[in-house]
Structures are given as structure tokens and as C-alpha cells.
C-alpha positions as protocol buffer text, in pm:
chain_id: "A"
residue {
  index: 1
  type: MET
  ca { x: 11875 y: 8883 z: 11274 }
}
residue {
  index: 2
  type: THR
  ca { x: 12157 y: 8921 z: 11043 }
}
residue {
  index: 3
  type: SER
  ca { x: 12396 y: 9205 z: 10932 }
}
residue {
  index: 4
  type: ALA
  ca { x: 12647 y: 9280 z: 10671 }
}
residue {
  index: 5
  type: PRO
  ca { x: 12950 y: 9516 z: 10739 }
}
residue {
  index: 6
  type: ASN
  ca { x: 12805 y: 9872 z: 10695 }
}
residue {
  index: 7
  type: ASN
  ca { x: 13126 y: 10041 z: 10557 }
}
residue {
  index: 8
  type: HIS
  ca { x: 13239 y: 10215 z: 10249 }
}
residue {
  index: 9
  type: ARG
  ca { x: 13281 y: 9992 z: 9950 }
}
residue {
  index: 10
  type: PRO
  ca { x: 13529 y: 10057 z: 9659 }
}
residue {
  index: 11
  type: ARG
  ca { x: 13283 y: 10138 z: 9378 }
}
residue {
  index: 12
  type: SER
  ca { x: 13408 y: 9840 z: 9159 }
}
residue {
  index: 13
  type: HIS
  ca { x: 13274 y: 9607 z: 9418 }
}
residue {
  index: 14
  type: PRO
  ca { x: 12910 y: 9498 z: 9378 }
}
residue {
  index: 15
  type: HIS
  ca { x: 12656 y: 9583 z: 9635 }
}
residue {
  index: 16
  type: PRO
  ca { x: 12561 y: 9265 z: 9866 }
}
residue {
  index: 17
  type: LEU
  ca { x: 12212 y: 9331 z: 9777 }
}
residue {
  index: 18
  type: LEU
  ca { x: 12280 y: 9252 z: 9410 }
}
residue {
  index: 19
  type: ALA
  ca { x: 12361 y: 8873 z: 9478 }
}
residue {
  index: 20
  type: LEU
  ca { x: 12028 y: 8839 z: 9667 }
}
residue {
  index: 21
  type: LEU
  ca { x: 11847 y: 8999 z: 9377 }
}
residue {
  index: 22
  type: LEU
  ca { x: 12036 y: 8769 z: 9115 }
}
residue {
  index: 23
  type: ASP
  ca { x: 11952 y: 8477 z: 9339 }
}
residue {
  index: 24
  type: ALA
  ca { x: 11585 y: 8551 z: 9346 }
}
residue {
  index: 25
  type: ALA
  ca { x: 11591 y: 8604 z: 8969 }
}
residue {
  index: 26
  type: ASP
  ca { x: 11691 y: 8207 z: 8975 }
}
residue {
  index: 27
  type: GLY
  ca { x: 11434 y: 8131 z: 9226 }
}
residue {
  index: 28
  type: ARG
  ca { x: 11644 y: 8113 z: 9531 }
}
residue {
  index: 29
  type: PHE
  ca { x: 11518 y: 8339 z: 9811 }
}
residue {
  index: 30
  type: PRO
  ca { x: 11641 y: 8421 z: 10154 }
}
residue {
  index: 31
  type: ALA
  ca { x: 11486 y: 8203 z: 10446 }
}
residue {
  index: 32
  type: ALA
  ca { x: 11132 y: 8321 z: 10519 }
}
residue {
  index: 33
  type: ASP
  ca { x: 11224 y: 8385 z: 10887 }
}
residue {
  index: 34
  type: GLY
  ca { x: 11099 y: 8714 z: 10968 }
}
residue {
  index: 35
  type: ALA
  ca { x: 11454 y: 8862 z: 11006 }
}
residue {
  index: 36
  type: VAL
  ca { x: 11584 y: 9193 z: 10871 }
}
residue {
  index: 37
  type: THR
  ca { x: 11939 y: 9209 z: 10714 }
}
residue {
  index: 38
  type: VAL
  ca { x: 12113 y: 9545 z: 10724 }
}
residue {
  index: 39
  type: MET
  ca { x: 12359 y: 9626 z: 10441 }
}
residue {
  index: 40
  type: PRO
  ca { x: 12540 y: 9943 z: 10336 }
}
residue {
  index: 41
  type: GLY
  ca { x: 12369 y: 10226 z: 10138 }
}
residue {
  index: 42
  type: LEU
  ca { x: 12341 y: 10218 z: 9776 }
}
residue {
  index: 43
  type: GLY
  ca { x: 12557 y: 10521 z: 9719 }
}
residue {
  index: 44
  type: ARG
  ca { x: 12481 y: 10865 z: 9561 }
}
residue {
  index: 45
  type: GLY
  ca { x: 12278 y: 10939 z: 9875 }
}
residue {
  index: 46
  type: LEU
  ca { x: 12031 y: 10662 z: 9808 }
}
residue {
  index: 47
  type: GLU
  ca { x: 11916 y: 10380 z: 10036 }
}
residue {
  index: 48
  type: CYS
  ca { x: 11621 y: 10131 z: 10018 }
}
residue {
  index: 49
  type: ALA
  ca { x: 11407 y: 9888 z: 10197 }
}
residue {
  index: 50
  type: THR
  ca { x: 11361 y: 9553 z: 9999 }
}
residue {
  index: 51
  type: ALA
  ca { x: 11122 y: 9290 z: 10103 }
}
residue {
  index: 52
  type: PHE
  ca { x: 11126 y: 8927 z: 10003 }
}
residue {
  index: 53
  type: THR
  ca { x: 10873 y: 8675 z: 10126 }
}
residue {
  index: 54
  type: GLY
  ca { x: 10936 y: 8658 z: 10506 }
}
residue {
  index: 55
  type: HIS
  ca { x: 11271 y: 8842 z: 10496 }
}
residue {
  index: 56
  type: ALA
  ca { x: 11359 y: 9221 z: 10455 }
}
residue {
  index: 57
  type: VAL
  ca { x: 11680 y: 9409 z: 10347 }
}
residue {
  index: 58
  type: ILE
  ca { x: 11759 y: 9764 z: 10443 }
}
residue {
  index: 59
  type: ALA
  ca { x: 12040 y: 9920 z: 10271 }
}
residue {
  index: 60
  type: THR
  ca { x: 12140 y: 10232 z: 10483 }
}
residue {
  index: 61
  type: ALA
  ca { x: 12424 y: 10400 z: 10617 }
}
residue {
  index: 62
  type: LEU
  ca { x: 12242 y: 10367 z: 10971 }
}
residue {
  index: 63
  type: SER
  ca { x: 12404 y: 10102 z: 11189 }
}
residue {
  index: 64
  type: ASP
  ca { x: 12265 y: 9745 z: 11232 }
}
residue {
  index: 65
  type: ALA
  ca { x: 12196 y: 9814 z: 11596 }
}
residue {
  index: 66
  type: ALA
  ca { x: 11997 y: 10135 z: 11520 }
}
residue {
  index: 67
  type: VAL
  ca { x: 11797 y: 9974 z: 11268 }
}
residue {
  index: 68
  type: GLN
  ca { x: 11713 y: 9673 z: 11469 }
}
residue {
  index: 69
  type: ALA
  ca { x: 11624 y: 9884 z: 11775 }
}
residue {
  index: 70
  type: GLN
  ca { x: 11338 y: 10018 z: 11565 }
}
residue {
  index: 71
  type: GLN
  ca { x: 11213 y: 9650 z: 11557 }
}
residue {
  index: 72
  type: PRO
  ca { x: 11126 y: 9609 z: 11167 }
}
residue {
  index: 73
  type: ASP
  ca { x: 11048 y: 9262 z: 11051 }
}
residue {
  index: 74
  type: GLY
  ca { x: 11057 y: 9062 z: 10742 }
}
residue {
  index: 75
  type: PHE
  ca { x: 10672 y: 9017 z: 10733 }
}
residue {
  index: 76
  type: GLY
  ca { x: 10570 y: 9375 z: 10631 }
}
residue {
  index: 77
  type: GLY
  ca { x: 10723 y: 9583 z: 10924 }
}
residue {
  index: 78
  type: SER
  ca { x: 11013 y: 9697 z: 10703 }
}
residue {
  index: 79
  type: MET
  ca { x: 10763 y: 9881 z: 10496 }
}
residue {
  index: 80
  type: ALA
  ca { x: 10566 y: 10036 z: 10764 }
}
residue {
  index: 81
  type: PRO
  ca { x: 10538 y: 10412 z: 10710 }
}
residue {
  index: 82
  type: ASP
  ca { x: 10668 y: 10523 z: 11038 }
}
residue {
  index: 83
  type: PHE
  ca { x: 10974 y: 10310 z: 10981 }
}
residue {
  index: 84
  type: LEU
  ca { x: 11054 y: 10437 z: 10646 }
}
residue {
  index: 85
  type: ARG
  ca { x: 11006 y: 10801 z: 10786 }
}
residue {
  index: 86
  type: TRP
  ca { x: 11263 y: 10714 z: 11049 }
}
residue {
  index: 87
  type: ILE
  ca { x: 11523 y: 10602 z: 10806 }
}
residue {
  index: 88
  type: ALA
  ca { x: 11452 y: 10912 z: 10580 }
}
residue {
  index: 89
  type: GLY
  ca { x: 11437 y: 11169 z: 10856 }
}
residue {
  index: 90
  type: PRO
  ca { x: 11163 y: 11440 z: 10881 }
}
residue {
  index: 91
  type: ASP
  ca { x: 11280 y: 11592 z: 10567 }
}
residue {
  index: 92
  type: GLY
  ca { x: 11398 y: 11309 z: 10356 }
}
residue {
  index: 93
  type: TRP
  ca { x: 11260 y: 11166 z: 10040 }
}
residue {
  index: 94
  type: ILE
  ca { x: 11061 y: 10832 z: 10027 }
}
residue {
  index: 95
  type: GLY
  ca { x: 10984 y: 10696 z: 9687 }
}
residue {
  index: 96
  type: SER
  ca { x: 10672 y: 10459 z: 9630 }
}
residue {
  index: 97
  type: ILE
  ca { x: 10670 y: 10118 z: 9723 }
}
residue {
  index: 98
  type: ASP
  ca { x: 10707 y: 9916 z: 9410 }
}
residue {
  index: 99
  type: ASN
  ca { x: 10668 y: 9562 z: 9296 }
}
residue {
  index: 100
  type: VAL
  ca { x: 11014 y: 9423 z: 9189 }
}
residue {
  index: 101
  type: LEU
  ca { x: 10981 y: 9198 z: 8881 }
}
residue {
  index: 102
  type: VAL
  ca { x: 11241 y: 9010 z: 8685 }
}
residue {
  index: 103
  type: ALA
  ca { x: 11258 y: 8868 z: 8339 }
}
residue {
  index: 104
  type: ARG
  ca { x: 11554 y: 8791 z: 8101 }
}
residue {
  index: 105
  type: GLY
  ca { x: 11688 y: 8911 z: 7773 }
}
residue {
  index: 106
  type: THR
  ca { x: 11598 y: 8722 z: 7469 }
}
residue {
  index: 107
  type: GLY
  ca { x: 11873 y: 8847 z: 7239 }
}
residue {
  index: 108
  type: GLY
  ca { x: 11858 y: 8799 z: 6868 }
}
residue {
  index: 109
  type: PRO
  ca { x: 11834 y: 9103 z: 6619 }
}
residue {
  index: 110
  type: PRO
  ca { x: 11743 y: 9407 z: 6844 }
}
residue {
  index: 111
  type: GLN
  ca { x: 11395 y: 9526 z: 6752 }
}
residue {
  index: 112
  type: LEU
  ca { x: 11448 y: 9865 z: 6904 }
}
residue {
  index: 113
  type: LEU
  ca { x: 11697 y: 10148 z: 6831 }
}
residue {
  index: 114
  type: PRO
  ca { x: 11871 y: 10403 z: 7042 }
}
residue {
  index: 115
  type: ASP
  ca { x: 11640 y: 10714 z: 7047 }
}
residue {
  index: 116
  type: ASP
  ca { x: 11891 y: 11000 z: 7093 }
}
residue {
  index: 117
  type: THR
  ca { x: 11649 y: 11275 z: 7020 }
}
residue {
  index: 118
  type: ALA
  ca { x: 11420 y: 11181 z: 7326 }
}
residue {
  index: 119
  type: ALA
  ca { x: 11747 y: 11131 z: 7541 }
}
residue {
  index: 120
  type: ALA
  ca { x: 11862 y: 11477 z: 7472 }
}
residue {
  index: 121
  type: ASP
  ca { x: 11507 y: 11640 z: 7492 }
}
residue {
  index: 122
  type: PRO
  ca { x: 11252 y: 11401 z: 7635 }
}
residue {
  index: 123
  type: THR
  ca { x: 10966 y: 11665 z: 7577 }
}
residue {
  index: 124
  type: THR
  ca { x: 10996 y: 11574 z: 7222 }
}
residue {
  index: 125
  type: GLY
  ca { x: 10937 y: 11196 z: 7272 }
}
residue {
  index: 126
  type: PRO
  ca { x: 10604 y: 11018 z: 7171 }
}
residue {
  index: 127
  type: ALA
  ca { x: 10465 y: 11002 z: 7523 }
}
residue {
  index: 128
  type: GLY
  ca { x: 10519 y: 11369 z: 7599 }
}
residue {
  index: 129
  type: THR
  ca { x: 10536 y: 11495 z: 7966 }
}
residue {
  index: 130
  type: GLY
  ca { x: 10510 y: 11140 z: 8099 }
}
residue {
  index: 131
  type: THR
  ca { x: 10855 y: 11075 z: 7905 }
}
residue {
  index: 132
  type: ALA
  ca { x: 11016 y: 11375 z: 8070 }
}
residue {
  index: 133
  type: HIS
  ca { x: 10922 y: 11268 z: 8416 }
}
residue {
  index: 134
  type: ARG
  ca { x: 11014 y: 10903 z: 8355 }
}
residue {
  index: 135
  type: LEU
  ca { x: 11361 y: 11032 z: 8215 }
}
residue {
  index: 136
  type: ARG
  ca { x: 11424 y: 11271 z: 8484 }
}
residue {
  index: 137
  type: TYR
  ca { x: 11355 y: 11026 z: 8755 }
}
residue {
  index: 138
  type: ALA
  ca { x: 11578 y: 10768 z: 8588 }
}
residue {
  index: 139
  type: ARG
  ca { x: 11876 y: 11000 z: 8583 }
}
residue {
  index: 140
  type: GLU
  ca { x: 11804 y: 11101 z: 8951 }
}
residue {
  index: 141
  type: VAL
  ca { x: 11818 y: 10739 z: 9100 }
}
residue {
  index: 142
  type: ARG
  ca { x: 12002 y: 10531 z: 8810 }
}
residue {
  index: 143
  type: GLU
  ca { x: 12319 y: 10550 z: 8642 }
}
residue {
  index: 144
  type: ASN
  ca { x: 12432 y: 10475 z: 8255 }
}
residue {
  index: 145
  type: VAL
  ca { x: 12086 y: 10569 z: 8142 }
}
residue {
  index: 146
  type: GLN
  ca { x: 12013 y: 10445 z: 7780 }
}
residue {
  index: 147
  type: VAL
  ca { x: 11693 y: 10530 z: 7583 }
}
residue {
  index: 148
  type: TYR
  ca { x: 11542 y: 10328 z: 7312 }
}
residue {
  index: 149
  type: GLY
  ca { x: 11210 y: 10362 z: 7128 }
}
residue {
  index: 150
  type: ASP
  ca { x: 10974 y: 10426 z: 6853 }
}
residue {
  index: 151
  type: LYS
  ca { x: 10616 y: 10541 z: 6792 }
}
residue {
  index: 152
  type: ARG
  ca { x: 10484 y: 10307 z: 7063 }
}
residue {
  index: 153
  type: GLY
  ca { x: 10693 y: 10483 z: 7325 }
}
residue {
  index: 154
  type: LEU
  ca { x: 11012 y: 10467 z: 7525 }
}
residue {
  index: 155
  type: VAL
  ca { x: 11225 y: 10217 z: 7682 }
}
residue {
  index: 156
  type: ILE
  ca { x: 11481 y: 10318 z: 7937 }
}
residue {
  index: 157
  type: LEU
  ca { x: 11759 y: 10088 z: 8031 }
}
residue {
  index: 158
  type: ALA
  ca { x: 12003 y: 10172 z: 8333 }
}
residue {
  index: 159
  type: ALA
  ca { x: 12200 y: 10054 z: 8611 }
}
residue {
  index: 160
  type: GLY
  ca { x: 11950 y: 10071 z: 8897 }
}
residue {
  index: 161
  type: VAL
  ca { x: 11935 y: 9943 z: 9252 }
}
residue {
  index: 162
  type: ALA
  ca { x: 12248 y: 9775 z: 9361 }
}
residue {
  index: 163
  type: GLY
  ca { x: 12385 y: 9794 z: 9004 }
}
residue {
  index: 164
  type: ARG
  ca { x: 12121 y: 9563 z: 8870 }
}
residue {
  index: 165
  type: ARG
  ca { x: 12012 y: 9610 z: 8500 }
}
residue {
  index: 166
  type: GLU
  ca { x: 11673 y: 9794 z: 8522 }
}
residue {
  index: 167
  type: LEU
  ca { x: 11403 y: 9843 z: 8276 }
}
residue {
  index: 168
  type: SER
  ca { x: 11125 y: 10105 z: 8251 }
}
residue {
  index: 169
  type: ILE
  ca { x: 10887 y: 10205 z: 7962 }
}
residue {
  index: 170
  type: GLU
  ca { x: 10659 y: 10507 z: 7891 }
}
residue {
  index: 171
  type: ALA
  ca { x: 10413 y: 10385 z: 7622 }
}
residue {
  index: 172
  type: ALA
  ca { x: 10249 y: 10641 z: 7391 }
}
residue {
  index: 173
  type: PRO
  ca { x: 9884 y: 10737 z: 7512 }
}
residue {
  index: 174
  type: GLU
  ca { x: 9740 y: 10681 z: 7153 }
}
residue {
  index: 175
  type: GLY
  ca { x: 9846 y: 10316 z: 7182 }
}
residue {
  index: 176
  type: VAL
  ca { x: 9624 y: 10223 z: 7489 }
}
residue {
  index: 177
  type: GLY
  ca { x: 9430 y: 9914 z: 7424 }
}
residue {
  index: 178
  type: GLN
  ca { x: 9631 y: 9834 z: 7123 }
}
residue {
  index: 179
  type: GLY
  ca { x: 9890 y: 9631 z: 7301 }
}
residue {
  index: 180
  type: TRP
  ca { x: 10172 y: 9877 z: 7231 }
}
residue {
  index: 181
  type: GLY
  ca { x: 10316 y: 9842 z: 7579 }
}
residue {
  index: 182
  type: ARG
  ca { x: 10342 y: 9470 z: 7573 }
}
residue {
  index: 183
  type: SER
  ca { x: 10505 y: 9467 z: 7226 }
}
residue {
  index: 184
  type: LEU
  ca { x: 10740 y: 9743 z: 7340 }
}
residue {
  index: 185
  type: LEU
  ca { x: 10844 y: 9531 z: 7630 }
}
residue {
  index: 186
  type: ALA
  ca { x: 10892 y: 9235 z: 7428 }
}
residue {
  index: 187
  type: ASP
  ca { x: 11111 y: 9414 z: 7180 }
}
residue {
  index: 188
  type: ALA
  ca { x: 11309 y: 9579 z: 7474 }
}
residue {
  index: 189
  type: LEU
  ca { x: 11408 y: 9217 z: 7581 }
}
residue {
  index: 190
  type: THR
  ca { x: 11580 y: 9169 z: 7246 }
}
residue {
  index: 191
  type: VAL
  ca { x: 11806 y: 9449 z: 7310 }
}
residue {
  index: 192
  type: LEU
  ca { x: 11968 y: 9229 z: 7619 }
}
residue {
  index: 193
  type: PRO
  ca { x: 12178 y: 8956 z: 7572 }
}
residue {
  index: 194
  type: PRO
  ca { x: 12009 y: 8605 z: 7611 }
}
residue {
  index: 195
  type: ASP
  ca { x: 11929 y: 8504 z: 7957 }
}
residue {
  index: 196
  type: GLU
  ca { x: 12059 y: 8821 z: 8111 }
}
residue {
  index: 197
  type: PRO
  ca { x: 11842 y: 8927 z: 8407 }
}
residue {
  index: 198
  type: VAL
  ca { x: 11655 y: 9263 z: 8383 }
}
residue {
  index: 199
  type: PHE
  ca { x: 11453 y: 9412 z: 8673 }
}
residue {
  index: 200
  type: ALA
  ca { x: 11157 y: 9629 z: 8667 }
}
residue {
  index: 201
  type: ALA
  ca { x: 10992 y: 9841 z: 8978 }
}
residue {
  index: 202
  type: VAL
  ca { x: 10616 y: 9880 z: 8910 }
}
residue {
  index: 203
  type: ALA
  ca { x: 10387 y: 10058 z: 9139 }
}
residue {
  index: 204
  type: PRO
  ca { x: 10103 y: 9831 z: 9248 }
}
residue {
  index: 205
  type: GLY
  ca { x: 9842 y: 10077 z: 9149 }
}
residue {
  index: 206
  type: ASN
  ca { x: 9979 y: 10115 z: 8797 }
}
residue {
  index: 207
  type: ALA
  ca { x: 9761 y: 9806 z: 8700 }
}
residue {
  index: 208
  type: ARG
  ca { x: 9785 y: 9848 z: 8335 }
}
residue {
  index: 209
  type: SER
  ca { x: 10165 y: 9865 z: 8358 }
}
residue {
  index: 210
  type: LEU
  ca { x: 10179 y: 9569 z: 8582 }
}
residue {
  index: 211
  type: ARG
  ca { x: 9942 y: 9366 z: 8358 }
}
residue {
  index: 212
  type: ALA
  ca { x: 10191 y: 9436 z: 8059 }
}
residue {
  index: 213
  type: PHE
  ca { x: 10494 y: 9348 z: 8252 }
}
residue {
  index: 214
  type: LEU
  ca { x: 10328 y: 9003 z: 8374 }
}
residue {
  index: 215
  type: ALA
  ca { x: 10205 y: 8924 z: 8024 }
}
residue {
  index: 216
  type: THR
  ca { x: 10555 y: 8981 z: 7878 }
}
residue {
  index: 217
  type: GLY
  ca { x: 10706 y: 8728 z: 8107 }
}
residue {
  index: 218
  type: PHE
  ca { x: 10816 y: 8936 z: 8418 }
}
residue {
  index: 219
  type: ALA
  ca { x: 10775 y: 8744 z: 8751 }
}
residue {
  index: 220
  type: PRO
  ca { x: 10736 y: 8920 z: 9083 }
}
residue {
  index: 221
  type: ILE
  ca { x: 11022 y: 8860 z: 9333 }
}
residue {
  index: 222
  type: GLY
  ca { x: 10951 y: 9117 z: 9603 }
}
residue {
  index: 223
  type: SER
  ca { x: 10898 y: 9488 z: 9676 }
}
residue {
  index: 224
  type: GLU
  ca { x: 11099 y: 9788 z: 9753 }
}
residue {
  index: 225
  type: VAL
  ca { x: 11103 y: 10156 z: 9834 }
}
residue {
  index: 226
  type: LEU
  ca { x: 11395 y: 10399 z: 9750 }
}
residue {
  index: 227
  type: ILE
  ca { x: 11491 y: 10653 z: 10012 }
}
residue {
  index: 228
  type: ARG
  ca { x: 11707 y: 10947 z: 9999 }
}
residue {
  index: 229
  type: PRO
  ca { x: 11752 y: 11062 z: 10358 }
}
residue {
  index: 230
  type: GLN
  ca { x: 11805 y: 11403 z: 10491 }
}
residue {
  index: 231
  type: PRO
  ca { x: 12172 y: 11475 z: 10580 }
}
residue {
  index: 232
  type: ARG
  ca { x: 12270 y: 11305 z: 10906 }
}
residue {
  index: 233
  type: PRO
  ca { x: 12536 y: 11398 z: 11158 }
}
């Protein structure tokens, strides 16, 4: 069992989870030893549980001793409902358990332009209420949210978990079965510098989206769940 100092970090310092995520993007993973590493919370009232193969990371304001006393493990125990509810508290918010995937920017002439209209009023976007929900969620849990898109849908780029570059999409419903989601993802990678890692969090049950990400070259590196715990003493 390992731990990182659970103290307040200057905002300019990268969160220690970011280094693990970038290493995973390069194919270097924590040891599959069943251990749980405890790190500081993510800031903005958010915490998370991240699972790699055989190793888990809990980013929380709770102490290492308190977390380890719950006996989580890196073989799935860190995602157990009872453990996540313990972190969140009875009235805390627990997000969905998502697959974490990573790809790299391709650079070149950007194939998508900023969509300032949807950014200002998401209900006018091509994907309607789905766009509104995705943008609202992005602004609640991410920073530096940028919106791109065209008739195929919208792409959201932002600073996500631990400051990583994160991408999400909302494809227009009329494009279902026509490859719009996959082409939108491929074009989104042109907005990023060549070889820059970009991450995505996709719910396992969203099979259509998951297939699109995998087909566009995104590779799975683990899973995660975001938590906004109730206020603690």
C-alpha cells in the first residue's frame, strides 16, 4: 500500500495523478500489485477513484489511513459501491464508472472550427438537449471548456481529471449509422498538436460511443469515477 502526501497543492503544481495517466498513455502502468495509492483531492470539491490493471488510485481529502482502513484493493474493490458511497458520504454525488481511453493529436490543418453559438447557448446546437447536458456537465467538472463542431455534432475539449486534456463529443442524432461520430472524432484530433495525449471517459453501457472511440484509435487504459463528497467536518 502506498500513499502520496495528502496536503494542499499550489494550483500551478500538476496533480500527481497526471503523471500516472501520461505514463499509461505511453504504455507504462503501475505495478499490478493489488495496492491502492491515496493522493490529494482534485480541487473544486471533486475527488475520484481511478483503476488500472491491478492497481487503484484514490484522489481524496481523506487520509491514507482512513482510506486503507476500508480495505479497498486494486483488483476491483476501489470501485465497489459501498466504498464509493463511503467516500462520498450519504448525500455526496457519485458519477458513473467510465472507461478511460487515450489517443494522440494528429495536428495538421484543423478540420473543426470553434462553435461559439453552441458554447453560448447549447440548446441551439445540432444535438439539441444532449448537447445542453454534455456542456453543462463539462462546465461542472472540467475547466477551460472549448467547443468545436459542425452539422455532425459538437466536440468539447477541456482540462479534465488532474488537468489532463480531455475530449467528449455529442453527435447529431440524424447522423446515426452514417459514421458522423467517428469522422467527428478523427477531425477533433486535428485540433490538437501532433502526439499530444488526449483522454476520454466513456460509460461502458454507451456501446455506440465506445465503438466510435475505439475505431478512431483511442485505447483503454483503465476506469474511473468522479465523486463530489458532501461537506466534511
